[in-house]
Structures are given as structure tokens and as C-alpha cells.
N, C-alpha and C positions, 0 to 999 in steps of 0.2 A: 380566561376566567380564573384559572389557578393563580395567576399573578395578582389579579384584583382581590381575590379572597385572602391571599397572604398579606397584601397591603392593608386590607381592612382589619385583619386580626392583629397585625403587628404595628399598625399605626404609621406606616411608611408609604412613600410614593415613588421610590427610586430603586433601581437594582443594577448590579454589575452585569455588563454584557460579556466582558472578558477580563481576566481569565474566568473559567467556569468554576463554580463552587465544587470543592472536592478534588480539584486538579492537583497532581503531583508533578513537580519539575525535577529533572536530574540535576545533580550538582554540576556547576560549570556551564549550565544552560544560560543563554543570554537573558537579561531581565525582560519580563513581558510588559506590554502597555496595558495599564488598567483603564478600562473604559466603562462608562455607566450611562444610563438613560433615566428619564422621569416618566412615570405613567401618568396619564391624564385621568386620574380617579379621585381628585381632591374633593369633588362634590359628593363622593360616596363615603369618604372617611373623615371629612370635616377637618382638614389640616388648618392650623392657624396661619394667618397672613403675617408677612413681615414687610421689609422695605422694598426698594426696587433694585434692579441689577441682579447679579448672581455671583456668589462666592462659596466655594466648597472647601471643606476641611476633611482630609483623609488621614486616618490614624491606623498604624500597624502595631499589633500586639502579639506577644507570645505569652499565653496565659493572661495574667493580669498586668504583666510588665509592658510598658510602652517602649516600642523599639524606634518608632519614627512618627512625627506628625508633619504633614504637608498642608500648609494653609494657603488661602487666597488663590485657589484654582478657579479659573474663569469658566466661560461658557463652552470651552472646548471639551469639558467634562472627561478629561483623561490625564493620566500621570504615569510616568515611567521611572522606576527607581534607578539610581546610578549603579554601574557595575559593582562598585565597592559596597554599596548598601546591600545589593542582592546577594553578593558573595558572602557577606557577613551573616546572612540569615540561613546559610546552608545547614541542613540537618534539623531545621526548626519547623514546627507547625504554626502557621500564622492565622490570625484573625484580623480582617481588614474592615474598618467601620467608616462610615461616610455621613457627613451632615452638610447641607447646603442652605444658604439664606439668600433670599431675593424677594420676589413678589409673594412667595410662600416659603415656609420652612420645610426643607426636604430632608428625609432620612432614608437610608437604604437597609435592606436586610444584610446582616454581616456576611462577609465572604470568608470562607475557610479554604486554605491551601497549604501544601507542604513542599519543602525543598529537600529532596533526598540527600543522603549523606554520600552517595556514590555517583560518579559521572557515568555517562553512557560509554560502553566499551567500543562502540562501533560508529562509523559514519553512515550516511544514507546515500543510496544510489537510486535514481528514479528517471523515468521518461518525462520530459517536459515539453508539452505541445503549446506552440504560440501561433495564433492566426497570422498569416502574412498580411502586409498592408493591403487594405481593401477587401480582405476575405471576410466571409460571414463567420462569426464565432459559433462554435459548437456544431458545425456542419461537417460530417465526416469526410465528404469528398471535396471540401473546401481546401484552398491552398494553406498548408500548415507546415511550419518549421518544427522539426522534431530534434530535441536536444537530449543527450544523455548527460545527466548532471550528477556530480558527487557533492553532497552537502556536508560541510564540516559541522558536527553537532555541538561544538563549543562556541563557534563564532557565527554560524549560518553563512559562512563564505561559500560561494558556489564555484566549483571547478568544472568547466565544460570539457567533457571527454570526446564528444562527437556532436555534429550538427548536420541534419539532413534538410536541405533547403527545398521548400516548395512541393506541395501535393504529396508529401511523404515519399518522394521519389527514391531517396536513399535513406532507409530507416533502419536503425539498430536499437537494441535495448529491449526487445519484446521478450517478456518472461525471463528476465535476467536472473542469474544465480552466481555465486562466487565460492571458490575454494578457500581454505584457510590461508593460503598464500596470497590471496587477493586477486586471483584470476577471475575474469568475467566471461561467462558464456552468454550467447545471445543468438537471436535469429536475425539474419541480415536479409533485407528485401530491396529490390530495385523494381519499382512499378512501371518505369519507362520501358522496361523490357517486355515485349509481348510474345508469348504469355509471360506472366509475372515470374521473376527469378527469385528464388528463396533458398537459403541454406543456413546451416548452423556453424558458428565460429566460436573459438575461444581466444581471448586475449590474456596475455601474461605480461606484467610490467618487466622491462629489461633496461639495461643501461642505454640511455639515449632514445628510448621509445618502447614500442610493444613488440613482443613475439607473438605471432598469430598462427593459428592452424585451423584447417577445415575439419570439423567434427564429422565422424562417419555416420551421420543420421540426417534424415530430412523430415523434421517434425518439430513441434513446439514443446515447451515445458521441460527444459533440461534441468536436472537436479543432480548435484554432486553428492556422493556418499560422504558420511562424516569423516572417514579416513582419507578421502580424496583419491582413492585408487579406482573408483568406479563411478560411472554416471548412469542415470536412468533417464529415459526419454519417452515421449509419446511419439511413436513412429508410424508412419503410414504404411499399410500393408502393400500398397501398390507401388512403392518406391524401392529402389535398390540402395542398400547402405552406401554412403559416400557420395551419392548423386544429389544434385540440387533438386529442389521441388519446383516444378513449373505448373501453374494452374490458371484457369480462367473461371470467372464466376459470372453467371448471368442473373441480373436482378429479376425478382418476380415481376411478371407481366411484360418483360422486355423480349425482343427477338433474340434468337440464338447468337446473332452477330454482335450484340451490344454487351460489352463486358465492363466491369467496374474499372476505373482508372486509379484505384487506390487499394491497398491490401485491407480487406475486410477484417474486422475483429476476429482473431484467430480462434474460432469456436468450432469444434468438430461437428456440431449440429448443422452449421451453416456451410462448412467447407467440404467435409467428407466424413461419412459414418464408418471409417475404416482404420481407426487408430488402435495400436497395441502398445503396451509398455514393454520397452526393450532395455537391456542392461549392456553397457559397454565396459569391458575390463581394460583399464589402462596398461596393465602389465603384459597381458597376452594379446591384446588387440582384438579379442573376440567380441562380437556384437550379436546378440540373439534375443528374440522375444522371450519374456519371462513366463514360463508355464504357470497358469493360474491367473495371469493378468494379460493373456493374449487369446482369449476365447473368441472365435470368429462370430459368435452369436451376440457379442457385446462390443460397444465402443469403450475403450479403456484409455485413460489419460491422466495427467496431473499427478505423477508419482511423487511420493515424499518418503524419505528414508527415516527409519527410527534411529535414535542416537547411537545404538549399538550396531547399526547396519545389518541387523538380522531380519528385519521386516520392511516391507514397503506398503504404505497406504496409497490408494489410488481411487479414482473415480470411475465408475462403470455404469452403463445404461444401455438399453435397447432403444433404437431410434423411435422417438415419439413418446418415450416413457420417462419417468423421473430418474434423476441422478442419485446414485447411492455411493457411499464410501465403503470400500472393502479393503481387507488387509491380507497380504500373501507373504509367506516366508521366503527369504532369498535362497537359503539352502544351497549355497555355492552355485547359484545360477540355475538349479534344477526346479526352483519354485515349489509349488504345492497347491493344495486346495484353498481357494480364496474364501474368506470369512467376512460376511457383512458386519460392519461395526455398529453395534447397538447404540442407538442415540443419534447416529448420523446416517441412517439408512431406513428404508421401508417405513417412512414417517409421513408420506404424502407431500413432502417438500423436495426441492432440488438441493442436494448437498454436494459441495465441491470445494476446491482449494484446500486439501488437507495439509496441515503443518504440525509436525511433532514439536513439543517443547524440548529444549536441550536436555532437561533432566529426565525425559521420558514419561512424565506423569500425565501429560495432557496431550490432546490433539485439538488444535483450533481448526475451524472450517467455516465456510460461508454457507448460509442457508437462505433460500429465496422461494417464493411461491409462484409468481407469474412466470410463464414460460418465456424463453428468449435467449437461451445460451448462458454463458457465465460472465460476459463482459459488461461491467457497469450496470447491473440490474438495479433498478431504482428501489426495490423493496428488500434488497439484500441486507443481511446482518451477520455479524461474526459471533459464533458460538464456541463453547468449550465443552469437551467431553473427556472423561477418563480415557487414557490411551488404550485400555483393554475393553472399552465400551461401558455404557451406563447412561445415566440421565444427562442429557445435554442442557447447558445453561446459556442463555443469551447474555453476553457480556454487557456490562453496565454502560460502556461508552457509546453504544449504538444509538442512533437517532432515527426514528421512524421516517420512512420515505426518503432517506438522504443518501442511499447507496453507500453502505459500509462494507468494504471488501479489500482484497489484495493485502492481506495481513501477513506479517512475518515476525518471528521472535528474535530479540537481540541475542548475541552469543552467550550472555550470562543468564538468559531466561527471565530477566526481571522486567522487560519492557516489550510492548507490542507496537509495531508500526503498521499503519493501515491508511487507506484513502477513503475519503468521504466527500459528499456534495452538500454537507450541512452549511447553511448560510448562503446558498446560491446554487447554480447549475454547473459550476466548474468543480472538478475534483481537486482536493488539496490533501496534503499529507499530515498525519497526526501521530502522536505517540501516547501510550497509556501505560501506567505502572500496573503490573499484574502481581498481586500479593501471593503469599505461599498457599492460600486457600483457593486461588484461582479467581479472585474478584478483581475487577478493573477499576482504576481511577477515572475521573472525568478526563477527557482528552485534552492534549496541549498541541496547538498547531505549530508546524515548522514554518515560521514567518520569514520567508526568504526573499521578500520583495518581488514576488512573481508579478508578471504583467497582467493587466485586466484581460479577462476572458481566456487566460491560459489554463492549462490542465496539468496537474502533477499525478501521473499514472504509475501504477505498478511499482511502488517503492519497495526496496529491500535493503538489508543491512550489508555493509561492506567494510573490510578491514580498514582501519585508519591509515592515512598516509597520502602522499602526493602521487598522482598517476599521470602518465603521459597522455597527450591528446591524439586522437585518431586523425591522420592526415589524408588529404585527397589521394596521395600515392598509395596509402594503405588500402583505401576503398577501391582504387583502380586494380590493385593486385588481387583483392578478394573477388572482384567481378571476373577477372581473367581465370582465377582458380575455379570459380563456380561454373563458368561456361566452357572450360576446357574439356574436351572429350576424354573420358577415362580409358586408360589402356587395360 
């Protein structure tokens, strides 16, 4: 009804479907495809009739100056600028107007968008799920190929770093993070192993391939400090540092002998209410729970370092209660008293995935109402709160009921990357420009030619460059390392 009302008042019956009004594109980003549709509201607003057929004229303006006019666009109702045209509009705010003639005369509400003067400083790393031939789409225990992809943000070229074939048997990339040198940390899982074999690894590009090492922790959500000399983890209290994690999960209503044949979404509510935040010192090799974030009365997970490495924000809750975000000082590993972050705690919602902005002004987090863990909650939305606490604000790029989550800041703090299910039931990756006042532009999709029914999960930024591919020999070595008895 909002579109009908706008059409009635503006005397138009068409609108742009993409890009979205108010979108901001980075410099050097591939040109988008402009698409539009006609509303069937002519009887309500009395548009004049014309001839037959359909012909559209699209005009691009900067202020009152005409930059380009594209004529005789047919019934495909779409147009893509050439790379030269799009590059020539860098740094400009554009107004795009549309007029069509056919059985009726069509006009659209003007579309406003901007092309930033600066390019993205980072590429994107994400998990890409593709249903295997014959598999049911969007079914978790269906046969799924899991790819770890690096996306070049200037060309959308995809570089496959790893692929796990079938039923998520060999899966990496869960809750990825990266150091400034471009290393990737991840949780590796082999679900063919009974009970399931799971451990944490780090990959660092080296001449001719990867240098890998087994991280001394058995738990998810690895996060490097800004200086890169420490790591924070969510660590299971029941595991020994350096040991792989073996677990079995019995679905509700099943007998004790029936276990899931895939790794469930790694949510502490579902797997184990026994997580602490632990800090690993790269220089000394010390690994210890962080006091203030390792209270046995709480589940503590999802650590996030402040830009100065002096504080860690994390999620804590008692089983069956709402999730809050708290902050604890590092204090050379001695920790301190945790403080609930105002605006992201005690608000009747679940608050999770804290992420400090690089300048330390903001903390972004996901907020959701319905219970069910932190993985892909349909009502989730990304919020922004001052880093020291205050009033939380729902970012403008969110769409109701579309699962907006898995957000991360670009290294320059000017862009936010996130996943959403807007436009369907599959998660896709988007970026949004965050202005100095903490407001978000309309989102822009990373259109990377993904397959139907595929899912782009848990995107994060990664240093630009070419990375080697994980080989089967690498994976075999990891499994031997994980399974080898520790001396």
C-alpha cells in the first residue's frame, strides 16, 4: 500500500527494484544492473494510454546536468552501465529517472545513489553452501558442499580456498577471523568421524602453499587482537587446551543412540552451556580463562577486542535466559569485573555478535527477540551503540524478518559487511556505507554469480591478495594432527 500511495501522489506506476534508493557504492566496484518493475495500479491513478509495445528511456543526472541517456530499452526492463561509464561517475551523487511508453505511459519515482570516492580496502571471505545434485535446498542435514571463498571486491572474482564435499563431512571456515598479515583461523570439522571430530586451526600463506598449525583451544569464535599477539576464544570448560573436541548430539525426541550426521549450528545453547572466554598469548604460549569472562554461573562466548586491545566485549547468559553483552578489561590477562554494556544488555532481547568499530567509537551487535540461539535467526537485526554504552540504534539497512546478522567492519571503519535473507530464503552478502554519525546507507549486494539455493554465510573482511588453495594432503594432515594422542 505504501507503493500504491506513492504512485498515486507522484503520478507514476513503476519503481526501481535494484539498486535500492539511497545506496552507496565503493569506488572501483563493478557496475550494478538497474532493474525496474511496473505496478498494476493504473486504474487507481488514471495514467494516460499510449501505443503498443514497450520502450523505456533511462536518464542519469548529477544535479541538473545530464550524464547519460539510454533509449529503447525493451521488455527486459534492465540496464547495466559500461565499466567506463560507471568509473567516470566515481565520487558523484546520481539521480536516475525512467520513462516508458507502450500500452500506457510509465514513469518511476527517481532513484538516488552515490559512488564513494574511495575503494574498499579489503576483500571478503565467506562460507558458501551449495546443495549437492539431488539434495533438498535449505535442509541442514541435506548433502551440502561447503566452499571457503575469497571475493575480490573490485571484480567479484571468486577464489576457492577450500571445498568440503557432501554432507559437510569436511568443513572449514566456521567463525573465520584474520590477522593483519592475512592469516585465517577457523574451526575444522569431520562429521564422518564418530563421534564428530572438531578442532581449531590457523592458516598463514607461505611460498608455494599454506603454513598451518593447530591452535591450543577446542571451541568456536576465535578472534585475534588488533596487535596480532593474542587470540581470544570461546573455550569449553570440559576440554583440555590443545585437544580436539569430540561430541555427539541427540535430536529432541530421538533415542540416545541416534546422533546427528552433520555439525549442528555451533550455538552454545544447543551444544553445551559451558563456555568461557579464554586468551592465548602468542609470545609466551600461555592460555587461560579470562577472569570476569569465565564465571561458572554463566555461558560466555563471542569475544571481541577493542581497537586498543585493552578491553574485550563478549556475550554472557545463564541457560534459558536472555543474552547480554558485557565488557571486561584485559589487564594483562588478569581481567576484572565485567560491566554490562548499556543499550546492549538487560533490554528483554537477545544481544550477540559484538564487533567494535576500528576507531573505537561504536560497537555493532545483533539483536533478536525469538529464542533459538544465534545462528540465522529470522527476526535478527544489526544495531549500533556507543562503545561505552548508551542508546542503541537499529541500522537503516535492516529489513524486517529477513535475518540481518554476521556483520563486520572494514579495516578503515567506513563499511559494514553482513548477511541477510532479503529477497528469498537464502542468505546473501551485502555491504553498507557507515557515515561518521553512525548511519547506514541502503545495502548493496555482492553479486558474485552464486548458484540457485546456495547460501553465503558468515562473511568477514580479509586482506587483499591471492591465497593458496587448501589441498587434500593438507586436510589429511590436519586429521592426523587432531586425532594423534597428545604426549
